[in-house]
C-alpha positions in Angstrom: 133.9 -0.1 56.8 136.0 -2.9 56.2 137.5 -4.9 59.4 140.8 -7.0 58.8 142.1 -9.3 61.5 145.7 -9.9 61.9 147.5 -13.3 61.8 150.7 -14.6 62.4 153.3 -15.9 64.8 153.9 -14.1 68.6 156.4 -11.4 68.5 156.6 -11.0 64.6 155.5 -7.4 65.0 151.4 -7.4 64.4 150.6 -4.6 66.8 153.4 -2.3 66.1 152.4 -2.7 62.5 148.7 -1.7 63.4 149.8 0.7 65.9 152.5 2.5 63.1 149.3 2.3 60.6 146.4 3.6 62.6 148.5 5.8 65.2 146.2 4.1 68.2 147.2 1.6 70.5 145.7 -2.0 70.3 147.0 -3.6 73.1 144.4 -2.8 76.1 146.0 -3.9 79.2 149.1 -2.6 81.0 150.4 -6.1 81.2 150.7 -6.3 77.6 152.5 -3.3 76.8 154.6 -3.9 79.8 155.5 -7.6 78.5 155.3 -6.5 74.8 153.0 -9.4 74.4 149.3 -9.4 73.4 147.3 -11.2 75.8 143.7 -10.7 74.1 141.8 -9.2 71.3 142.8 -5.8 70.1 140.7 -3.0 68.3 141.7 -0.2 66.1 141.1 1.6 62.9 142.1 3.9 60.4 140.7 6.5 57.6 141.2 5.5 54.3 142.2 7.8 51.2 138.3 7.4 50.0 136.7 8.7 53.2 135.8 5.3 54.5 137.1 3.1 57.6 139.3 0.4 57.7 139.3 -1.4 61.3 141.7 -3.9 62.6 141.1 -7.2 65.1 144.3 -7.6 66.3 145.2 -11.1 67.9 147.6 -12.9 69.7 150.1 -14.8 68.3 151.2 -16.7 71.0 150.2 -21.0 70.7 148.5 -20.5 74.5 145.9 -17.8 73.1 144.8 -19.7 69.8 141.4 -19.8 71.1 141.2 -16.3 71.2 143.0 -16.0 67.8 140.1 -17.9 66.5 137.8 -15.6 68.2 139.4 -12.4 66.2 139.5 -13.9 62.7 136.3 -15.9 63.1 133.6 -13.3 62.1 136.0 -11.1 59.8 136.6 -11.5 55.9 139.8 -10.7 55.4 142.8 -10.6 57.4 146.5 -9.3 57.1 149.1 -11.7 57.4 152.0 -10.9 59.3 155.6 -12.6 59.2 159.0 -11.4 60.3 161.9 -11.1 57.7 164.2 -12.4 61.0 162.6 -14.9 61.7 161.1 -16.1 58.7 157.8 -18.9 59.2 157.3 -20.1 62.4 154.7 -22.7 63.9 151.9 -20.6 64.6 152.3 -18.6 60.9 151.7 -22.6 59.8 148.7 -22.8 62.2 147.0 -19.5 62.1 147.5 -20.3 57.9 145.8 -23.7 58.2 142.7 -21.6 60.6 142.5 -18.9 57.7 142.4 -21.5 55.4 139.4 -23.8 57.6 137.3 -20.6 57.5 137.5 -20.1 53.8 139.3 -16.7 53.8 139.9 -15.3 50.7 141.5 -12.0 51.1 144.4 -11.0 52.6 147.5 -9.2 52.2 151.1 -10.3 53.5 153.3 -7.4 55.2 156.8 -9.0 56.1 157.7 -6.8 59.3 161.4 -5.8 60.3 162.5 -5.2 56.6 165.1 -3.2 58.3 166.7 -6.2 60.1 167.1 -8.9 57.5 166.4 -9.4 53.6 162.8 -9.6 53.8 162.5 -11.5 49.9 163.1 -15.0 51.2 160.6 -15.2 53.7 158.1 -13.1 51.4 158.6 -15.7 48.9 158.5 -18.8 51.1 155.1 -17.5 52.8 153.6 -16.9 49.6 154.2 -20.4 48.3 152.6 -21.7 51.5 149.9 -19.5 51.4 149.0 -20.2 47.4 147.4 -23.5 47.7 145.2 -22.3 50.4 141.9 -20.4 50.7 143.9 -17.1 50.8 145.8 -17.9 47.0 147.3 -15.7 45.8 148.5 -12.3 48.0 149.7 -9.0 47.6 152.5 -8.3 49.9 154.6 -6.0 50.9 157.9 -5.2 53.2 157.6 -3.0 55.6 159.6 -1.8 59.1 157.1 -0.4 62.2 160.3 1.3 63.3 161.9 3.3 60.2 158.2 3.5 58.2 159.5 1.9 55.1 157.0 0.1 53.4 154.2 1.3 55.6 152.6 3.9 52.2 152.9 1.0 50.3 151.4 -1.5 52.5 148.3 1.6 53.1 147.9 1.2 49.3 147.3 -2.5 49.3 145.1 -2.6 51.9 142.8 0.0 50.6 143.0 -2.1 47.5 142.1 -5.0 49.5 139.2 -2.9 51.2 137.6 -1.8 47.9 137.6 -5.9 46.5 135.9 -6.8 49.7 132.1 -7.9 48.7 129.6 -5.7 50.5 127.0 -8.0 52.5 123.5 -7.2 52.3 122.1 -5.2 54.6 119.0 -6.9 54.7 120.7 -9.8 56.2 119.9 -11.9 59.5 121.8 -10.9 62.4 124.0 -13.1 63.7 126.5 -10.8 65.9 129.2 -13.0 67.9 130.3 -11.1 70.7 134.3 -10.6 71.7 133.5 -8.2 74.6 130.9 -7.6 77.3 131.2 -5.2 80.0 129.4 -2.6 82.2 129.4 1.1 81.7 127.8 3.2 84.5 124.3 4.8 83.5 124.4 2.9 80.6 124.5 -1.2 81.8 125.7 -3.6 79.5 128.0 -2.9 76.3 128.8 -6.0 73.9 130.9 -5.8 71.0 131.4 -7.3 68.0 132.1 -7.7 64.3 128.9 -7.6 62.4 129.4 -9.1 58.9 125.8 -8.7 57.7 122.5 -7.2 58.3 121.8 -4.1 60.0 121.5 -3.0 63.8 119.1 -0.2 64.4 118.2 1.5 68.1 115.1 -0.1 69.6 115.4 -3.3 67.8 114.9 -6.6 69.7 117.7 -9.4 69.6 117.3 -12.7 70.8 120.2 -14.1 72.9 121.6 -17.7 71.1 120.5 -20.7 72.7 118.8 -18.8 75.6 115.5 -21.1 75.0 112.2 -20.3 73.3 110.7 -18.3 76.0 114.0 -16.1 76.9 112.7 -12.6 76.4 114.5 -10.8 74.0 116.9 -7.8 74.4 116.5 -4.3 73.5 119.6 -2.5 71.6 119.3 1.0 74.0 122.7 2.5 71.6 124.9 2.2 69.0 128.3 3.0 68.5 130.6 2.4 65.8 134.3 3.7 65.9 133.2 5.4 69.1 130.7 7.5 67.4 127.2 7.1 68.5 124.9 5.8 65.4 121.1 4.9 65.0 122.0 2.4 62.5 125.1 0.3 61.6 125.0 -2.1 58.8 128.0 -4.7 58.6 130.3 -5.4 57.7 131.2 -3.1 60.8 132.8 -2.9 64.3 129.7 -2.3 66.6 129.1 -1.6 70.1 125.8 -2.6 71.5 124.1 -1.3 74.6 121.8 -3.9 75.4 119.1 -3.9 78.0 117.0 -7.2 78.8 117.0 -10.0 81.5 119.9 -11.7 80.1 122.1 -8.8 79.2 124.3 -9.3 82.5 125.1 -12.9 81.6 126.6 -11.8 77.9 130.0 -13.1 77.6 132.4 -13.8 74.8 131.2 -17.0 72.4 127.7 -16.0 72.5 125.4 -14.2 69.5 123.0 -12.0 69.2 119.8 -12.9 66.7 117.2 -11.8 64.7 114.4 -13.0 66.4 112.4 -15.5 64.4 115.4 -16.1 61.7 117.6 -18.6 63.5 117.7 -22.3 64.3 119.8 -23.0 67.6 121.3 -26.6 67.6 122.9 -29.0 69.3 123.8 -31.5 66.5 125.2 -31.3 63.2 126.3 -33.3 60.1 129.9 -31.7 58.5 132.8 -32.3 56.2 135.8 -32.6 57.4 139.0 -31.8 55.4 142.6 -31.3 56.4 142.9 -35.0 57.8 141.2 -38.4 57.9 137.9 -38.0 60.3 138.8 -41.4 62.0 142.1 -39.7 63.4 140.0 -37.2 65.2 139.5 -37.6 69.1 136.5 -38.4 70.4 136.0 -35.0 71.8 137.4 -31.9 70.3 136.3 -27.9 70.0 134.5 -26.7 67.5 135.0 -22.9 67.1 133.1 -20.5 64.8 132.5 -16.8 65.3 133.7 -16.1 68.7 132.6 -19.2 69.8 134.5 -22.4 71.2 132.5 -25.3 72.1 133.3 -28.6 73.0 131.9 -31.0 70.6 131.7 -35.3 70.8 132.4 -36.6 67.1 130.8 -39.2 65.5 132.8 -40.6 62.4 130.2 -41.5 59.5 132.1 -41.2 56.0 135.8 -41.1 55.1 135.5 -37.2 55.2 131.9 -36.5 57.4 130.9 -36.7 60.8 127.9 -36.2 63.1 129.2 -33.4 65.8 127.0 -33.0 69.0 127.4 -29.8 70.7 128.2 -29.2 74.9 125.4 -26.2 74.0 123.4 -24.9 71.1 125.1 -22.5 68.3 122.7 -20.9 65.7 124.2 -22.2 62.6 123.1 -22.5 59.4 123.8 -24.6 56.0 127.7 -23.6 54.6 129.1 -22.4 57.6 132.7 -22.6 58.0 134.2 -23.8 61.5 137.3 -25.1 62.7 138.0 -27.9 64.5 140.7 -28.1 67.4 142.2 -31.2 69.4 142.6 -30.5 73.1 146.1 -28.6 73.7 146.3 -28.2 70.0 148.9 -31.3 69.4 147.8 -31.4 65.9 147.2 -29.2 63.2 143.3 -27.8 63.2 141.0 -29.1 60.8 138.1 -27.5 58.7 134.3 -28.3 59.1 131.8 -27.4 56.5 128.5 -27.1 57.8 126.2 -29.5 55.8 122.7 -30.4 58.2 121.5 -28.4 61.2 118.6 -30.5 61.6 120.1 -34.1 60.9 117.8 -37.3 61.4 118.3 -40.1 64.0 120.3 -42.9 63.3 118.9 -45.6 65.5 118.3 -48.2 63.1 120.7 -50.8 61.8 122.6 -49.3 58.8 121.6 -46.0 59.6 124.9 -44.5 59.8 126.5 -46.1 56.2 123.2 -44.5 55.0 123.6 -41.2 56.2 127.4 -41.1 55.2 126.1 -42.2 51.5 124.0 -39.3 51.6 126.1 -37.3 53.0 128.6 -37.8 50.4 126.1 -36.3 47.9 125.9 -32.9 50.0 128.2 -29.8 48.9 127.3 -27.6 51.7 126.2 -24.8 49.1 122.8 -24.1 50.2 120.7 -25.8 47.7 116.6 -25.1 48.2 115.3 -27.8 45.7 117.9 -30.8 47.1 117.3 -30.0 50.6 113.2 -30.2 49.9 114.2 -33.2 48.0 115.8 -35.1 50.9 113.3 -33.7 53.6 110.0 -34.2 51.5 108.2 -31.7 53.8 109.7 -28.4 55.4 108.4 -25.3 57.0 109.4 -22.6 54.9 110.3 -20.6 57.8 112.6 -23.7 59.1 114.5 -23.6 55.6 115.3 -20.1 55.6 116.3 -20.3 59.3 118.8 -23.0 58.1 120.6 -20.7 55.8 118.7 -22.4 52.6 116.6 -20.2 49.9 113.0 -21.9 49.4 112.7 -23.1 45.9 108.9 -22.9 45.5 105.9 -21.2 47.4 103.8 -23.3 50.0 101.4 -26.1 49.7 99.6 -25.5 52.7 100.4 -22.5 55.1 104.2 -22.4 56.1 104.5 -26.0 54.6 106.8 -26.6 51.1 106.7 -30.0 49.8 108.8 -31.6 47.4 106.6 -32.7 44.1 107.2 -36.2 44.0 107.2 -36.8 47.8 103.7 -34.7 47.3 102.3 -36.7 44.6 103.3 -40.2 46.7 101.6 -38.7 49.6 98.5 -37.7 47.3 98.6 -41.5 46.0 98.4 -43.1 49.7 95.8 -41.0 50.8 93.6 -41.9 48.0 94.5 -45.7 48.7 93.5 -45.1 52.5 90.2 -43.6 51.5 89.5 -46.0 49.3 90.5 -48.5 52.3 88.5 -47.1 54.8 85.2 -47.1 52.8 85.9 -50.9 51.9 86.3 -51.7 55.4 83.4 -49.6 56.8 80.6 -49.6 54.2 78.1 -48.2 56.4 80.2 -45.1 57.6 82.9 -44.6 54.4 84.2 -41.3 55.5 88.0 -41.3 56.5 88.1 -39.1 59.3 90.9 -36.1 58.3 93.0 -36.9 61.7 92.9 -40.4 61.1 94.6 -40.0 57.6 97.2 -37.3 58.9 98.3 -40.3 61.1 98.4 -42.8 58.9 100.1 -40.7 56.6 102.9 -39.4 59.0 102.0 -36.0 58.3 102.8 -33.1 60.7 100.0 -31.1 60.3 96.1 -31.3 59.7 96.4 -28.7 56.6 98.5 -30.8 54.7 95.7 -33.3 54.7 93.3 -31.1 53.8 95.7 -29.6 51.0 95.9 -33.3 49.9 92.5 -33.7 49.5 92.1 -30.9 47.5 95.3 -31.5 45.2 94.0 -32.7 41.5 94.3 -36.1 40.8 93.1 -39.6 40.5 90.9 -40.8 42.3 88.8 -37.9 43.0 88.8 -36.9 46.6 85.6 -35.2 48.5 85.8 -33.7 52.1 82.5 -33.3 54.2 82.2 -32.9 57.9 85.9 -33.4 58.5 85.9 -36.5 56.6 87.3 -37.9 53.2 85.6 -39.6 50.8 86.4 -41.3 47.2 84.8 -40.5 44.1 81.5 -42.4 45.0 80.5 -39.3 47.1 79.9 -38.8 50.8 77.0 -41.4 51.4 77.5 -44.9 52.4 77.3 -47.8 50.1 74.2 -49.4 52.3 74.9 -53.3 52.2 71.6 -55.3 50.4 70.4 -56.4 53.6 70.4 -53.1 55.3 68.9 -51.5 52.1 66.2 -53.7 52.1 65.2 -52.9 55.6 65.5 -49.3 54.9 63.1 -49.4 52.0 60.6 -51.3 54.2 60.4 -48.3 56.5 60.3 -45.6 53.8 57.2 -47.9 52.1 55.7 -47.7 55.5 56.3 -43.8 56.0 55.3 -43.4 52.7 51.5 -44.4 53.7 52.1 -42.5 56.9 54.7 -39.6 56.9 54.9 -38.9 60.5 54.3 -42.7 62.3 57.9 -43.2 63.1 58.4 -46.5 63.6 58.7 -48.0 67.1 62.2 -49.3 68.3 61.0 -53.0 68.1 60.3 -52.2 64.9 63.6 -51.0 63.8 65.1 -53.9 65.5 63.0 -56.7 64.1 64.2 -55.3 60.6 67.9 -55.1 61.5 68.0 -51.4 61.5 70.6 -51.3 64.6 71.9 -47.3 65.6 74.5 -48.1 63.1 73.0 -49.1 60.2 70.1 -46.4 61.0 73.3 -43.6 61.1 74.4 -45.2 58.0 70.9 -45.1 56.3 70.7 -41.3 57.3 74.1 -40.3 56.0 73.3 -42.0 52.9 70.3 -39.5 52.6 67.5 -42.2 52.7 66.4 -41.5 56.5 65.9 -38.3 58.4 66.7 -38.5 62.1 65.0 -36.1 64.3 65.7 -37.5 67.4 67.0 -40.6 69.1 65.6 -43.7 67.3 62.7 -41.4 65.6 63.5 -41.5 61.7 61.1 -39.9 59.2 61.7 -39.6 55.3 63.7 -36.9 54.2 62.0 -33.8 53.5 59.4 -34.7 56.0 60.3 -31.9 58.3 59.5 -29.3 55.2 55.8 -31.1 54.6 55.3 -31.1 58.5 56.0 -27.0 58.4 53.3 -26.5 56.0 50.9 -28.6 57.8 51.5 -26.5 60.5 51.4 -23.1 58.8 47.2 -24.3 57.9 47.0 -24.3 61.8 45.8 -21.0 63.5 48.5 -19.3 65.4 49.6 -20.1 67.5 49.0 -24.2 68.2 49.2 -26.4 71.1 51.2 -29.5 71.1 48.2 -31.8 71.0 46.9 -29.6 68.0 49.8 -30.2 66.0 50.1 -34.0 67.0 46.1 -34.3 65.7 47.2 -32.5 62.4 49.9 -34.4 61.8 48.5 -37.8 62.5 51.4 -39.0 64.7 51.9 -39.9 68.4 53.6 -37.7 71.3 56.2 -39.8 70.7 57.3 -38.3 67.2 55.5 -34.9 68.0 57.8 -33.9 70.6 61.2 -34.4 69.0 59.9 -33.3 65.7 58.5 -29.7 66.8 61.7 -29.5 68.5 63.4 -30.3 65.4 61.7 -27.7 63.6 62.4 -25.1 66.6 66.7 -26.0 66.3 65.8 -25.2 62.2 64.2 -21.9 62.5 61.1 -23.1 61.1 58.9 -22.6 64.3 59.3 -21.2 67.7 57.5 -21.1 71.3 55.5 -18.6 72.5 55.2 -19.8 76.1 55.3 -23.0 77.6 52.3 -24.2 76.0 52.1 -22.8 72.8 54.2 -22.8 69.5 53.6 -20.8 66.1 55.4 -21.2 62.7 58.2 -18.4 62.3 56.8 -15.2 60.3 60.2 -15.0 58.1 61.1 -17.8 55.3 64.9 -18.4 56.4 64.5 -21.8 56.9 60.9 -23.0 55.6 62.0 -23.8 52.1 58.6 -23.7 51.1 58.7 -19.4 50.0 55.5 -18.5 52.0 55.8 -14.7 52.9 52.7 -14.9 55.8 51.3 -17.3 58.4 47.7 -17.5 58.6 46.1 -14.9 60.9 47.4 -15.3 64.5 45.1 -16.0 67.2 45.4 -14.5 71.0 46.2 -17.9 73.0 44.1 -17.2 75.7 40.9 -17.0 73.9 38.8 -20.2 73.9 38.8 -23.3 71.4 36.0 -25.1 70.2 
């Protein structure tokens, strides 16, 4: 199917022409037929010689209904432009042409109607001359009469040729169905209609209502019709009627859109390029027309042809979308607006507006993944797709994309922060990864991990949620702390399980922080609060305990190790926690028979004894 909209001044015969072409009545209301004046959108179609269908969205031409005309032409790719031979070019002819140019419509056929009442050639020549400099360019034209039928066959031929030339949109595109009607059918519920510009709708699909909020329930497609025929699937471009079911179905109306879930960003703030006149001449408040939507926006001029628009309600927009800006009352001709950015930055600092205007001057409105990533530095791949911009590279972490130069700068900053932290905290040199995220202003901890893994100098290491420089994860102990630790080590070499008392550590200057640094450096082993031994002392203790008759008591273990109860209790609990020993009951322990945690390679323990047997 191909879909065209009509365009042209009121009473130039648009409805009469499509009625003659299709044999169907486009005016749906009795008042329209009685007054001979189209008040709302009409929808008719005809079959082409090749078996396809050509549908028409018939729009009103009266100046009071320009907003309705915009809703009709907004979603369609082509137009049948109508000018009457006996009246020539009129005000709404001009306004409709400006609107089509603003929307970037490139495909059209000119029909000069009422050729039975006046010579059509002067009007044809004048109309073609006006169209030539617009997006329509050089268009085919036909002089016709809906009354006599003259020229209708030639017009059908031109329309068929136009239909064949229209590009076929991708069937797998994200759906954005702008609604032009919503009504209730007894026994079926809510039905909406619109022009499906791209993508595919299927019975059973789930669709979101644009702007309904992140927690809104989707609507389910219960049924589809295309040209009054029941369908299981419909691909764009097509006129569709969709029977939807869900909590928001009864609230649907013209100007809303149904969307593929998870693939669109609804925005209330956009940066645009405005053509058709100076931005500064626009009033502060205008109407933005796109698709079938008409939304009041506040205009903030930025550059000579760029502006920031704040929307009264959010719309699902993408980079490159074409829209129309129209002043209240239509006192001046509409302006064209091309969407440059749907997620623009805040303008809060002095001079931010001028800087943003300079940046917007370099933007074309054509989706460019590399340029978008360069401007943002970091962006989620899903967000870039939702903006209508193709991702230029694979993610660096999860869903995150990074500009190469920005990523290199972040890596260098991270290395500098790790080095700075180690210099300021020599006894605890590991920079916490979450602190690094805040220092670099990163939105996701996964980016810190990815930066740490990125090759570069200096090399970074990760351990226990902290980042270390090339010196490794151990702290660099200051000379006084190193001397105190060496003194403790010498004492422990003489008596491996005689941990120094708290006052001894205090006299040496080993407070809690210094002890923690020594443990982190691998110089000491902490087995309990304030209890330190030499690294490997736990395995030496296991060797001693294995030589005891099994099971053994705390007292037996203390004597075998040559230590005090102050050390023996936390040491045995330490060994229990690591799977070297295990409790038999409240009094006895034994060494485990497996070798999972002993590190010594033993395959068995000494023969076990009955813990109830007397000891001598």
